[in-house]
C-alpha positions, 0 to 999 in steps of 0.5 A, spaced: 726 648 482 727 640 479 724 643 473 729 649 471 734 643 472 731 638 468 731 644 462 738 647 464 740 639 463 737 639 456 739 645 453 746 643 455 745 637 452 743 640 445 748 646 445 753 640 446 751 636 441 750 641 435 757 642 433 757 634 432 751 634 428 753 640 423 761 637 423 761 636 416 756 639 412 758 635 405 756 629 409 749 631 408 746 633 401 740 636 403 745 641 406 746 648 402 753 648 401 754 641 398 749 641 394 751 648 391 758 645 392 756 638 386 752 642 382 758 647 381 761 641 378 756 638 374 754 645 371 762 647 369 762 639 365 756 640 362 759 647 360 765 644 357 761 639 354 757 644 350 763 647 348 766 642 344 760 641 340 759 634 342 752 632 338 750 627 343 750 632 349 743 631 350 744 624 351 749 625 356 747 626 363 751 629 368 751 629 376 756 629 381 755 626 388 757 629 394 764 626 394 766 630 388 765 623 384 761 625 377 757 620 374 755 620 366 749 616 364 746 616 358 749 615 350 753 618 345 754 616 338 761 614 338 766 611 343 770 617 341 765 622 344 765 618 350 772 618 351 773 626 351 766 627 355 770 622 361 776 626 359 773 633 360 770 631 366 777 628 369 780 635 368 774 639 371 777 642 377 773 639 384 773 631 380 775 626 384 774 621 380 769 619 373 764 613 373 761 612 367 756 608 364 755 611 357 753 606 351 755 607 344 748 608 340 749 610 333 742 611 331 740 616 336 
């Protein structure tokens, strides 16, 4: 009898705790839904950069975090290219903010 009560209590506790753990899938990037959302934003930005024919595209790396913040890293051949990349990222649907550590490197 005690074993049945213990098993029932543990099962009930697990069922009640599950919605708390799964309440917001975007808080955990390992959750497939959050990862896909971040990847879609990153892919949209990379496609737009390619369409602009920015010659230093290969040196601009794009990543999106779980909050919709886009991170641009790497280098470009001019400040104009950096400004355009940031503008493209800001104009992309789903982007909340853009952070950049892009540097001008003309000799690359």
